[in-house]
C-alpha positions in Angstrom: -3.8 197.6 78.3 -6.4 199.5 79.6 -9.4 201.0 77.3 -7.8 204.1 76.8 -4.8 202.9 76.3 -6.1 200.9 73.4 -8.3 203.7 72.1 -5.0 206.2 71.8 -2.1 204.2 71.0 -4.2 203.3 67.2 -2.3 204.4 64.1 -4.6 207.7 64.3 -3.2 209.1 67.1 -5.1 210.3 70.4 -7.8 212.2 69.5 -9.2 210.7 66.3 -12.7 210.8 67.4 -12.4 214.6 68.1 -10.4 215.6 64.9 -12.8 214.1 63.0 -14.6 216.4 60.2 -18.2 216.4 60.0 -20.8 217.5 57.5 -24.5 217.8 58.9 -27.0 217.1 56.1 -30.7 217.0 56.2 -33.1 215.5 53.5 -36.0 218.1 53.5 -39.5 216.6 54.9 -42.7 217.2 52.6 -45.7 219.3 54.3 -47.6 216.1 54.8 -49.9 215.3 58.1 -52.8 212.8 57.6 -55.5 213.4 59.2 -57.0 211.5 61.6 -60.9 212.3 61.0 -60.4 210.3 57.9 -59.9 207.1 59.7 -62.7 208.2 61.9 -65.0 208.4 58.8 -63.4 205.4 57.2 -64.2 203.7 60.8 -68.0 204.7 61.6 -69.7 202.4 58.6 -67.8 199.3 59.4 -68.2 199.5 62.9 -71.7 199.8 62.6 -71.8 197.1 60.3 -69.7 194.7 61.8 -69.6 195.1 65.3 -72.9 194.1 67.7 -74.1 196.3 70.4 -72.4 195.8 73.6 -69.9 193.8 72.2 -66.6 193.4 74.6 -64.2 194.2 71.9 -60.9 193.8 72.7 -58.2 196.3 70.6 -55.0 194.2 70.6 -52.2 196.7 70.1 -48.6 196.7 71.7 -46.2 197.0 68.8 -43.3 199.8 69.8 -41.9 203.0 67.9 -45.3 203.9 66.0 -46.4 207.2 64.8 -49.3 208.7 66.3 -50.2 205.1 67.8 -51.9 206.6 70.8 -54.3 209.0 69.0 -55.0 206.3 66.2 -56.1 204.1 69.5 -58.1 206.6 71.1 -60.0 206.9 67.4 -60.4 202.9 67.4 -61.5 203.0 70.9 -64.2 205.8 70.7 -65.8 204.9 67.3 -66.0 201.3 69.2 -67.8 203.6 72.0 -70.0 205.0 70.1 -71.4 202.8 68.3 -72.2 200.8 71.5 -69.7 198.1 72.1 -67.5 197.6 75.2 -63.8 198.3 73.9 -61.1 196.4 76.1 -56.9 197.1 76.0 -55.7 193.6 75.1 -51.5 194.1 75.1 -50.7 191.7 71.9 -47.0 192.1 72.0 -45.6 188.6 72.6 -43.1 188.6 75.3 -42.1 191.8 75.7 -42.8 193.8 78.7 -40.3 191.1 80.4 -43.6 188.5 79.6 -45.4 190.1 83.1 -48.8 191.1 82.9 -47.5 194.5 84.5 -44.6 194.7 82.0 -47.0 194.9 79.6 -49.4 197.4 81.0 -46.8 199.3 81.9 -45.7 199.3 77.9 -48.8 200.6 76.5 -48.5 203.5 79.0 -45.1 204.5 77.8 -46.8 204.2 74.5 -49.1 206.7 75.4 -52.4 203.8 75.4 -53.5 204.4 78.6 -56.5 202.7 79.9 -57.1 205.7 82.5 -57.2 208.2 79.6 -59.2 206.3 77.3 -61.5 205.7 80.0 -61.7 201.4 79.0 -60.2 198.2 81.3 -56.9 196.8 80.5 -56.9 192.6 80.6 -53.1 191.8 80.2 -53.5 188.4 81.3 -50.8 186.5 80.0 -52.7 183.0 80.3 -53.2 181.4 76.7 -54.9 178.5 75.4 -53.3 176.3 72.6 -56.2 176.6 69.5 -54.5 174.0 67.2 -51.3 172.8 65.7 -49.3 173.9 62.5 -48.5 171.8 59.8 -44.8 171.3 61.3 -46.3 170.1 64.6 -45.9 173.1 66.7 -48.8 174.3 69.2 -50.1 177.8 67.9 -51.4 179.5 71.0 -53.6 182.5 71.6 -54.2 185.0 74.4 -57.4 184.1 76.8 -58.0 187.5 76.8 -58.6 187.9 73.4 -60.4 184.7 73.1 -62.8 186.2 75.7 -63.8 189.1 73.8 -67.1 189.2 70.8 -64.6 190.7 68.8 -60.8 191.4 68.1 -59.7 194.4 66.4 -56.0 194.7 65.9 -54.3 198.0 65.4 -50.8 198.0 64.1 -48.2 199.1 61.3 -47.0 197.6 58.0 -43.7 197.1 57.7 -40.7 195.2 56.3 -39.7 192.9 59.3 -36.0 193.1 60.9 -35.1 189.6 60.8 -36.8 187.3 57.9 -38.5 188.2 54.2 -41.7 186.7 53.1 -44.3 187.9 51.6 -46.4 189.0 54.9 -43.5 190.3 57.5 -44.9 193.3 60.5 -48.7 193.9 60.3 -51.6 192.4 61.5 -50.8 189.0 60.4 -47.9 188.9 62.9 -50.2 191.0 65.5 -52.9 188.1 65.4 -50.5 185.6 65.4 -47.4 186.2 67.6 -48.5 189.1 69.9 -51.7 187.6 70.8 -49.8 184.4 71.4 -48.2 185.9 74.3 -44.5 184.7 75.5 -45.7 181.1 75.0 -47.2 181.4 71.4 -44.3 183.8 70.4 -41.9 181.3 71.5 -43.3 178.4 69.6 -44.0 180.2 66.3 -40.3 181.6 66.7 -39.3 178.2 67.3 -40.2 177.0 63.7 -37.3 179.7 62.1 -38.0 182.8 60.7 -37.0 180.7 56.8 -40.4 179.2 57.5 -42.7 182.0 57.9 -43.6 182.2 54.8 -45.8 179.4 55.8 -46.3 179.4 59.0 -47.5 182.8 59.3 -50.7 182.3 56.9 -51.6 178.5 58.8 -51.6 180.4 61.6 -53.8 183.2 60.8 -56.3 180.7 59.5 -56.5 179.2 63.0 -56.4 183.0 64.5 -59.8 183.7 62.5 -61.5 180.1 63.0 -61.1 181.1 67.0 -61.5 185.0 67.1 -64.0 187.2 65.7 -61.9 189.6 63.5 -63.7 192.3 62.1 -61.4 195.0 60.8 -58.2 195.7 61.6 -56.4 199.0 61.1 -53.3 198.8 59.1 -50.9 202.1 59.5 -48.2 203.1 57.3 -45.6 205.5 57.4 -43.1 207.7 55.3 -39.1 207.4 55.7 -39.5 210.5 58.1 -41.1 208.2 60.3 -44.7 210.0 59.8 -47.8 208.2 59.7 -48.6 208.5 56.1 -51.9 207.2 56.0 -54.2 204.7 58.1 -56.2 201.8 56.4 -59.1 199.4 57.8 -59.1 196.3 56.1 -61.7 193.7 56.8 -61.0 190.7 58.7 -61.5 188.7 55.5 -58.9 190.1 54.0 -56.3 190.9 56.4 -53.8 188.4 55.1 -54.1 189.9 51.5 -54.0 193.0 52.3 -50.9 192.6 54.6 -49.1 191.3 51.8 -49.8 194.4 49.3 -49.4 196.8 52.1 -46.0 195.5 52.5 -45.2 196.2 48.7 -46.2 199.5 49.7 -44.4 199.9 52.9 -40.9 199.4 51.1 -41.7 202.1 48.8 -41.6 204.6 51.4 -38.8 202.5 53.6 -36.3 205.2 55.2 -33.0 204.2 54.6 -29.6 205.4 54.5 -28.6 206.2 51.2 -25.2 204.9 51.3 -23.8 201.3 50.1 -20.9 200.9 52.3 -20.1 202.8 55.8 -16.8 202.3 57.6 -18.3 203.4 61.0 -22.0 204.3 62.3 -22.4 206.0 65.3 -26.1 205.8 67.0 -27.1 208.1 69.5 -29.7 205.8 71.2 -31.1 201.9 70.8 -33.7 200.2 72.3 -37.4 198.8 72.1 -39.2 202.2 71.2 -36.9 202.3 67.8 -37.3 198.7 65.9 -38.5 195.6 67.7 -34.5 194.8 67.0 -33.3 197.6 68.9 -32.0 199.2 65.7 -33.8 198.5 62.3 -31.3 195.4 60.5 -33.0 197.2 57.4 -31.0 200.5 58.2 -27.9 199.1 59.5 -27.4 196.0 57.7 -26.6 193.8 61.0 -29.0 191.2 61.4 -29.3 188.6 64.4 -30.1 185.7 62.2 -29.1 185.2 58.7 -27.9 188.0 56.5 -30.7 189.6 54.2 -30.9 192.0 51.5 -29.7 195.5 53.0 -28.9 198.8 51.0 -26.5 199.7 53.4 -22.7 197.4 55.1 -21.8 198.9 58.2 -18.2 197.7 59.5 -18.5 199.1 62.5 -21.5 200.3 64.3 -21.4 201.9 68.1 -24.8 202.4 69.8 -24.4 205.0 72.5 -27.4 204.9 74.5 -30.4 202.7 75.2 -34.0 204.4 75.2 -35.7 205.1 78.9 -39.0 203.3 77.1 -36.9 200.5 76.6 -37.6 198.8 80.4 -33.8 197.8 79.8 -34.4 195.3 76.9 -31.7 196.0 75.3 -32.1 193.4 72.5 -30.3 194.0 69.1 -27.3 195.0 71.7 -25.2 192.0 70.1 -25.5 194.0 66.6 -23.2 196.9 67.8 -19.5 196.2 68.0 -18.8 199.2 70.7 -20.6 200.4 73.4 -20.1 203.0 76.4 -21.0 202.2 79.9 -23.5 204.4 80.0 -25.7 202.1 78.1 -24.3 198.6 79.9 -25.3 200.1 82.7 -28.9 200.7 81.2 -29.6 197.0 80.6 -31.9 194.7 81.9 -30.2 191.3 81.3 -33.3 189.0 82.6 -35.7 191.6 80.0 -33.3 191.0 77.3 -32.6 187.5 77.7 -36.6 186.9 77.6 -37.0 188.4 74.3 -33.9 186.5 73.1 -35.1 183.1 73.9 -39.0 183.9 72.5 -37.4 184.7 69.3 -34.8 181.9 69.1 -32.2 184.5 68.2 -29.6 184.9 71.3 -27.1 186.6 69.1 -28.9 190.2 69.6 -28.1 189.7 73.3 -24.8 189.2 73.3 -22.4 191.9 74.9 -19.8 194.4 72.7 -16.9 195.9 73.9 -17.6 197.9 76.6 -15.2 201.0 76.9 -15.9 204.1 79.5 -16.9 207.1 77.6 -18.5 207.8 73.8 -15.3 209.7 72.5 -13.6 206.2 73.8 -15.9 204.2 71.9 -15.5 206.3 68.9 -12.3 206.1 68.8 -11.8 202.2 69.4 -14.2 201.7 66.3 -11.8 203.8 64.0 -8.9 202.0 65.2 -10.3 198.5 64.4 -11.0 199.5 61.0 -8.9 197.9 58.2 -8.0 199.1 55.2 -8.9 203.1 55.3 -5.2 203.9 56.9 -4.8 206.2 53.5 -8.4 207.7 53.4 -10.3 209.2 55.7 -12.9 206.9 56.6 -16.7 207.4 55.7 -18.4 207.8 59.5 -22.5 208.6 59.7 -23.8 209.8 63.1 -27.6 209.8 63.5 -29.8 209.6 66.5 -31.6 206.4 66.0 -32.9 204.1 63.0 -35.9 205.8 63.0 -33.9 209.4 62.1 -32.4 208.3 58.6 -33.2 211.9 57.7 -30.9 213.8 59.6 -26.9 212.6 59.4 -23.9 213.8 60.0 -21.6 212.6 57.6 -17.6 212.7 56.6 -16.4 214.1 53.7 -16.3 210.8 51.8 -20.2 210.7 51.9 -20.8 214.4 51.4 -21.3 213.8 47.6 -23.7 210.6 48.3 -25.6 212.5 50.4 -26.4 215.2 47.9 -26.9 213.0 45.2 -29.4 211.5 47.3 -31.1 214.9 48.4 -29.9 215.7 51.1 -29.0 219.5 52.1 -25.6 220.3 53.5 -26.4 222.7 56.7 -23.2 224.7 57.0 -19.0 223.9 56.5 -17.3 221.2 58.2 -17.5 221.0 61.5 -16.3 219.2 64.6 -18.1 217.3 67.1 -18.6 218.4 70.6 -17.2 216.6 73.5 -18.2 217.2 77.4 -14.9 217.2 79.3 -15.9 213.4 80.5 -15.9 212.4 77.3 -19.5 212.1 76.3 -20.9 213.3 72.7 -22.6 216.4 73.0 -23.4 217.4 69.2 -22.9 217.8 65.8 -23.7 221.0 64.6 -27.5 220.9 65.2 -27.6 217.2 65.9 -27.9 217.1 69.9 -26.7 213.8 71.5 -25.8 214.2 75.4 -26.0 217.8 76.0 -24.3 219.6 79.2 -26.9 219.8 82.0 
């Protein structure tokens, strides 16, 4: 049976995707814009006190999907230079960018962190040096480029991780221990297993602190609308401690869906520019490894596209149930597999069911649901897991959305599809507008 006949032969009948009624809802956005002048004012005294004039200062950066990252790095570079230091960009992203110097340089360019624009050199070498061994016996590696610097300044967002729970998850510690470990170092630490990270990260951080001079780091925190809420200059000796404290703060502002159970979640796009896991499992409830607590349980997940900035790395695609050919055509399996191997998480690199169009993907997912024949399905559509403030929901979820503070934008409406089956828009929520 062909994909098309599968989608139209379901108990829901033909045109289920087109017939579904949606309600567009939006959560009011508070007026809050972080002033980077505050960061610059906080950085000045710390840099003058802790970074010697003339020092080669490696700015360790590279995590994707961070609000205003390029602006923050520009402030850090400018402040270091004004104090007489010599900043250099050092990619700290493990195996990302296809685990090549050129790939990691391209990732930084896509993030807006351009050496040419900043007027600083870039050292993207993938060479590492073993600087110690963890108690579990795994070697701990650090970037040769970082070790060649007089000081290293990590810049990263503190947030819940997509694969494990521990006192310290994503943040400055992880950037210094896994990001600066490059491909070999990331693979080594991940081979210890996510369940051991509560012990592995503090041990690795202790070794990194001995091998590197880290005068301070810049921790970034976002709000539920994926906006930079504040930045904090963290003394190097307090990074592990503050990462733990800031993680608790990050959870308080984490943007999750306001639903306990969803029959079908439709995402316009996924990718490394959205989450290290392609789509944040803390939002979808779909974890590539052992299941972790999440606010929402999703029965079926459809991802429609891969962000261009992902460079073909579709890690996390295996957490979807159905994708259209558009997404599959963009996958660079070599880059995806490199990421999966480095993280020791192969499930995220699996291929879901592939169908021709967006309409078919939604219909196949709807037709595969179990136990909802006698009721309308609870369906959510949104741009990505970063955009939980603007949704399209089906009737069964409208009341829950309103109870969570979302405002309804207009009456019930149907999704607009192109003649070729591409999802164009739902109300003002744009997907793939016709050229």
